[in-house]
N, C-alpha and C positions, 0 to 999 in steps of 0.2 A: 586488501580487505580480507585478511585471513579469518576473521571472526565469523563470517557467514558465507555459505556457498552461493555461487551464482544461480544454481537451480532454485534455491530457496527464494532468492530475490525475484527470480523470474516467475515463480509460483505466485508471489504477491502481486507482481505486475499483471499477470494473466487474470487473476481473480478480481483485481481492482478494475480492470478494463470491463469485465463482465458486469460489475456493479454500475459502472458508468453507462454501459449500454442499456441496462435496465432503466436507469434514471432518465436517459434521453427519450425513451419511449413513454415516459410518464411526467413530462414537464408540467409544472403547475401553470395553469392559464388563468389563475385568479377566479376560477369558477367555484361555485358552492358544492361542497362534497355531496350533498343530497341530489344535486342536479347532474353530476357526472358519474353517478353510480358508485360513489366512494372510491373511485379508482386512485385518486391521489392519496387517500388514507391507506389503501392496501399496498401501494408501491413504496410508500414512505416508511413502512413498518421495518423495525429492526430485526425481524425474524425471517427475512428472505434467505433462502438456502446459500446463495453465494456469499452474502454478508456473514452469516453464521460460520460458514466454513473458513472464511478469511480471518475473522476474529479468533476462532479457535486455533488456527494455524499460528497466528502472531503470538497469542497467549502461550502456546506450547514452546515457543523459542526460549532458549535460555537468555539471561539478561545481557550477556555479551553479544548475542545475535540480534536482540532487539535494539541494543545501542548501535550496532553496526548498521542496521536497517534505517534507523533515524539519522545516523551520520551520512548515509548515502542520500537521503532526502535533502539534508543540508548542503551537501556537495552538488546535488542535481539542481537545486534552485539557486546556486551561486553564492551561498553564504561562506563556503570554504572551497579551496582548491584540492585537487588530488594530493598534492604535496603536504597538505594540512590534515591528513587522515587522522592522526593521533588527537589533534585538537578538536576535530569534528566528533570523534568518538567520545572524548571527554565532555564536550558540550551536550551530546546526546544523553550521556549518563546523568548530567545535572538536571535534565528534564524528566527524569524518571518519576518524580513525585506526582506529576500530572497523569502518568500512565502512558507508556509508549503506544499501546494499542489505540487508545482514544486519540492521541496525537496523530498517528498514522491514518486512522480511519477518517479523521477530520481534515485531511490534507486533500483538497480538491484535485490537484494535478499529480497525485501520488505516482501513478504509473509512468508519467512523463519524467518526473524528477528522478525516479529510480533508473529508468533507461538512460537518461542523460549521465547519471553518475556511473553506471556500468560502462558507458562509452568512454568516460574519462579514465577508466581502468582497463581499457582495451578489451572489454567483455561485452556480450550482448545476449539477448533472449532469442535470437534468431534460431529457429529449429527446436525451441524448448518444448512446445506441445508435442512434437513427434517423439522426443526422447524422454518426456515426462514419465516417471515411474512412481509407483506407490513407495512411500517411505523416504521421501526426499530427504 
């Protein structure tokens, strides 16, 4: 997976987990927004800092890196094997019209798929937060 560094993938994993943690604390219970103090409206907003940071990060990746990130998701969820890397990247590139960022942000198990794919490449995010540095 030479198109994208493990640290960049781990950054996406970390930020995705932050978003999932925010969502867990704000599960919709089918209540009325006026009855629950509009908490579901506030937490569902697209302008949460972690979401904005993740979207900006993915948007700033070059097209090869975005394709690699999508390819990792495809491998992580079992659509392709590690040995099919080129085919996975090609498939990811064909999805470009819909927008890689929207596709990735709409993938509920994004961090799990990415970590599974990294594992297939004998990589991991273990210790990433300790070594994380600006300018990934």
